[in-house]
C-alpha positions in Angstrom: -0.1 0.0 0.0 1.3 3.6 -0.8 2.2 5.7 2.1 -0.7 8.2 2.6 0.1 12.0 2.8 -2.8 13.4 4.7 -3.4 17.2 4.3 -5.9 19.9 4.9 -6.4 23.5 3.7 -4.6 24.5 6.9 -1.5 23.2 5.3 -1.8 25.6 2.5 1.3 28.0 2.4 0.1 31.5 1.8 2.7 34.0 2.3 5.1 32.8 -0.6 7.5 35.5 -2.3 9.8 35.5 -5.5 12.6 36.7 -3.5 15.7 34.5 -2.5 16.2 36.6 0.6 12.9 35.4 2.1 12.8 31.8 1.2 10.6 29.9 3.5 11.4 26.6 5.2 10.5 23.7 2.9 7.0 22.5 3.6 6.1 18.9 4.4 4.8 18.4 1.0 8.2 19.5 -0.5 10.5 17.6 1.8 8.3 14.4 1.4 8.5 14.5 -2.6 12.0 15.5 -2.6 13.3 12.9 -0.1 11.4 10.2 -1.8 12.1 11.2 -5.2 16.1 11.3 -4.2 15.6 7.7 -2.9 14.2 6.4 -6.0 16.9 8.0 -8.1 19.6 6.6 -5.6 18.0 3.2 -6.2 18.2 3.2 -9.8 14.6 3.2 -10.7 14.9 6.0 -13.2 15.9 5.5 -16.9 18.8 7.9 -16.2 20.5 9.8 -13.6 19.5 13.6 -13.6 22.3 15.7 -12.2 22.1 19.5 -12.5 21.0 20.8 -15.9 22.9 23.1 -18.0 20.8 26.1 -18.1 20.7 29.6 -19.9 18.3 32.4 -20.0 17.7 33.6 -23.7 18.3 37.2 -24.3 15.0 39.0 -24.8 12.0 40.5 -23.0 10.4 37.0 -22.6 13.0 35.5 -20.5 12.9 32.1 -21.8 14.7 29.5 -19.6 16.5 27.0 -21.8 17.7 23.7 -20.4 19.8 20.8 -21.9 18.5 17.2 -21.2 20.0 14.9 -23.7 19.2 11.7 -21.9 15.4 12.5 -21.6 15.4 12.6 -25.6 17.4 9.3 -25.8 16.1 7.1 -22.8 12.4 8.0 -22.5 9.6 5.6 -23.4 8.2 5.9 -26.9 5.1 8.0 -26.8 1.7 6.4 -27.7 0.3 7.3 -31.2 -2.7 9.6 -30.4 -5.4 10.0 -33.1 -8.3 11.9 -31.3 -8.5 14.4 -28.5 -11.3 12.1 -27.0 -9.6 8.9 -27.7 -10.6 5.9 -25.3 -8.4 4.4 -22.8 -6.7 1.1 -24.3 -5.7 -1.3 -21.5 -3.4 -3.0 -24.1 -1.3 0.1 -24.1 1.1 1.4 -21.5 -0.7 2.8 -18.7 0.2 3.5 -14.9 -1.2 0.3 -13.7 1.6 -1.4 -15.4 4.3 0.5 -13.6 7.0 -0.8 -10.9 5.0 -0.2 -7.5 8.4 1.0 -6.3 7.9 4.1 -8.3 5.0 5.3 -6.2 5.8 7.9 -3.5 2.5 8.4 -1.6 -1.2 8.8 -2.1 -2.6 12.1 -1.4 -5.7 12.2 1.1 -7.5 15.2 2.0 -8.9 15.7 5.4 -12.2 17.5 5.1 -11.7 18.7 8.7 -14.9 17.1 10.1 -17.0 18.2 7.2 -18.8 14.6 7.2 -20.8 13.0 9.9 -18.5 9.9 10.5 -15.4 12.0 10.7 -13.8 9.9 7.9 -11.7 11.3 5.3 -13.8 11.6 2.1 -13.0 12.7 -1.4 -14.1 11.6 -4.7 -11.1 9.7 -5.9 -7.5 9.0 -4.7 -4.6 10.7 -6.0 -1.5 8.7 -6.4 1.9 10.6 -6.8 4.7 8.6 -8.5 7.9 9.5 -10.0 8.6 10.3 -13.5 11.3 7.8 -14.5 12.2 9.9 -17.4 12.5 13.3 -15.4 12.6 16.8 -17.1 13.8 18.5 -13.9 14.4 17.6 -10.3 11.4 16.1 -8.3 9.5 15.5 -11.6 6.5 13.5 -10.6 3.1 12.3 -12.2 -0.1 13.0 -10.2 -2.5 10.1 -11.3 -6.2 10.2 -10.2 -7.0 6.5 -8.9 -5.1 4.8 -11.8 -7.4 1.6 -11.4 -10.3 3.6 -12.7 -8.3 3.9 -16.0 -9.6 7.5 -16.8 -8.4 8.8 -20.3 -6.3 11.9 -20.5 -9.2 14.2 -20.1 -9.1 16.7 -17.1 -11.7 16.3 -14.3 -12.6 18.8 -11.4 -10.9 16.6 -8.9 -7.5 16.5 -10.9 -7.6 20.1 -11.5 -8.6 20.8 -7.9 -5.7 18.5 -6.5 -3.3 20.1 -9.0 -4.0 23.7 -7.5 -3.9 22.3 -3.8 -0.3 20.8 -4.7 1.0 24.1 -5.5 -0.5 25.7 -2.5 1.1 22.8 -0.3 4.4 23.9 -1.6 6.5 26.8 -0.1 8.8 26.6 -3.2 7.9 29.3 -6.0 9.6 27.0 -8.3 7.1 24.0 -8.1 5.2 23.7 -11.0 2.1 21.5 -12.2 1.1 20.9 -15.8 -1.1 19.0 -18.1 -1.1 18.1 -21.8 -4.3 16.9 -23.5 -4.4 14.5 -26.2 -3.4 16.1 -29.2 -1.2 18.6 -27.3 1.8 16.4 -27.0 0.4 14.1 -24.0 2.6 11.0 -24.2 0.1 8.5 -22.4 -3.8 8.4 -22.5 -4.2 7.7 -18.9 -5.2 10.8 -16.9 -2.2 12.3 -15.2 -0.7 15.9 -14.4 3.1 16.6 -14.3 4.6 18.3 -11.2 8.4 19.3 -10.8 10.6 22.0 -9.5 12.2 24.6 -11.8 14.3 27.2 -9.8 14.2 30.1 -12.4 11.5 32.6 -12.6 9.1 32.5 -15.5 7.3 35.4 -17.0 3.8 33.5 -16.7 4.2 34.1 -13.0 3.6 37.8 -13.1 2.4 38.7 -16.7 -0.7 40.9 -16.8 -4.2 39.6 -17.6 -7.3 41.4 -19.1 -10.4 40.5 -16.7 -13.1 38.4 -18.5 -15.0 37.1 -15.5 -12.8 38.3 -12.6 -15.5 37.2 -10.0 -14.5 33.6 -11.1 -10.7 34.4 -11.4 -10.9 34.4 -15.2 -8.8 36.4 -17.3 -7.1 36.6 -20.9 -3.4 36.6 -20.9 -2.0 39.8 -22.4 1.4 38.7 -23.5 2.9 36.1 -25.8 1.7 33.3 -26.2 -2.0 34.2 -26.2 -4.2 32.0 -23.8 -6.5 32.2 -20.9 -5.6 32.6 -17.2 -7.3 31.6 -13.9 -6.1 32.9 -10.6 -7.0 31.6 -6.9 -5.9 32.0 -3.7 -6.5 29.2 -0.7 -10.0 30.3 -0.2 -11.4 29.8 -3.8 -9.9 26.6 -4.9 -12.9 24.6 -5.6 -15.0 27.4 -7.1 -12.1 28.0 -9.6 -11.3 24.3 -10.3 -14.9 23.9 -11.3 -14.5 26.8 -13.7 -11.3 25.6 -15.1 -12.9 22.2 -15.8 -15.9 23.9 -17.5 -13.4 25.4 -20.0 -11.4 22.4 -20.5 -14.7 20.3 -21.2 -15.8 22.9 -23.6 -12.4 22.4 -25.4 -12.5 18.6 -25.4 -16.2 18.5 -26.7 -15.1 21.2 -29.6 -11.9 18.8 -30.3 -9.6 21.6 -29.3 -6.4 20.4 -28.1 -4.9 22.4 -24.9 -2.1 22.7 -22.5 -2.3 23.6 -18.8 0.4 25.2 -16.6 -0.1 25.8 -12.7 2.4 27.8 -10.8 2.6 30.3 -7.9 1.8 33.9 -9.2 0.9 37.4 -8.2 -2.9 38.6 -8.9 -3.3 39.3 -12.7 -4.4 43.0 -12.0 -1.9 43.9 -9.2 1.1 45.8 -9.6 1.6 46.8 -6.2 3.7 43.7 -5.1 5.1 41.9 -8.1 7.1 39.7 -6.0 4.0 38.2 -4.2 3.4 34.6 -4.9 0.6 33.9 -2.6 -2.0 32.6 -5.2 -1.9 29.9 -7.9 -2.1 30.9 -11.7 -3.7 28.3 -14.1 -2.9 29.2 -17.8 -5.0 27.4 -20.3 -3.5 27.3 -23.8 -6.2 26.1 -26.5 -3.8 25.2 -29.6 -3.4 23.4 -32.7 -3.9 19.7 -32.5 -0.8 17.3 -33.3 -1.7 13.5 -34.0 0.4 10.5 -34.8 3.3 9.5 -32.6 5.6 12.3 -31.2 8.3 13.3 -33.3 11.3 13.0 -30.9 13.7 15.0 -32.8 11.3 18.0 -33.0 11.0 21.0 -30.7 7.9 20.0 -29.0 5.5 22.7 -28.1 3.7 21.5 -24.9 3.1 22.6 -21.2 6.5 23.5 -20.4 7.3 25.5 -23.6 4.4 27.6 -23.7 5.2 28.6 -20.1 8.6 29.6 -21.0 10.6 26.6 -20.0 12.3 25.0 -22.7 14.0 21.5 -22.6 16.3 20.8 -25.3 17.4 17.3 -26.4 20.4 18.3 -28.3 23.4 20.6 -27.6 23.4 22.6 -30.9 19.7 23.6 -30.6 20.3 24.3 -26.9 23.2 26.7 -27.7 22.0 28.4 -30.9 18.2 28.8 -30.4 17.0 32.5 -30.3 14.1 34.0 -28.6 12.9 34.6 -32.1 13.3 31.0 -33.1 11.3 30.2 -30.2 8.4 32.4 -30.8 8.3 31.4 -34.4 8.0 27.8 -33.6 5.4 28.2 -30.7 3.2 30.6 -33.0 2.9 27.6 -35.6 0.8 25.7 -32.8 -1.4 28.7 -31.6 -4.9 29.3 -32.9 -5.5 32.2 -35.4 -6.4 35.5 -34.0 -10.1 35.0 -35.2 -10.2 31.6 -33.8 -9.1 32.6 -30.5 -11.4 35.9 -30.5 -14.3 33.6 -31.0 -13.3 31.1 -28.3 -12.8 33.9 -26.0 -16.5 35.1 -26.3 -17.9 31.6 -26.1 -15.7 30.9 -22.9 -16.6 34.2 -21.2 -20.3 33.4 -21.6 -19.8 29.9 -20.5 -17.9 31.0 -17.3 -20.2 34.1 -16.4 -23.3 31.7 -16.5 -21.7 29.6 -13.7 
């Protein structure tokens, strides 16, 4: 049985700042993931040993963070062939019920603080956290809602809520959570989110947003790449998670691929304290679909790249790629201005009617 990691909303860390002089003591969530992740690395459960990654900040206003991770490109499991955003789960393909159980770190269990008569812990689903054996960065884990249920790679309110709560449980502003839909470079059609530590500031943490339905924490990103933004602090997690899921359900029904990136950030309309990271930003990028097996030699545009974190698989691209190259590559995968504007109107009405 996986070790239980029991938490409540009282464990959320609210006063996080993007300031090296004011780093908080690591939270229990961070120490648990990092200690057990390092243990699995030391025991040789990964496909390769991940040391300190060569990193450079690309010159330019976007501050793209480039990292060289050659072994991931060589050693990772071959991605599945994806043919549809609504593709059904296939038990014959690789899924997280087939992993080595030593890869499991813990099972997240939320204590609802006496919110039910029996006093028992209740939640709609369990969340299993396991190491990603082909890590992008330090602490790279996968968050898998009840693997035995065999959910396809389509977000649920529960998955989104626990993703947000995981960021709030961390005292490290470099802890990130993300999701790739089918057709948006998801590698496995079994519901999962990624979580990892990347200790460089990303523009997405503080880029401004235009209010669409601010009472639901819903905004449009004003900077490149164009997308939508939700923002929540610890008191509004459930409400915002439901709103995010409304948006992603709409995208799935419309066969629109999408990527999500969850990170500590400041409020979208606040310029008073740009270093505050007390809340969570959830960026949602609708994008062009890519079907068929992943092209491993390509510069894949997925959750990391859209957020400004660029893992490179070869040294030449790592050293020579410019900010302009990155923008041109990402632009190919974004919706046209007309498509995005139409979607913005539809999603604003949808969230407004909640």
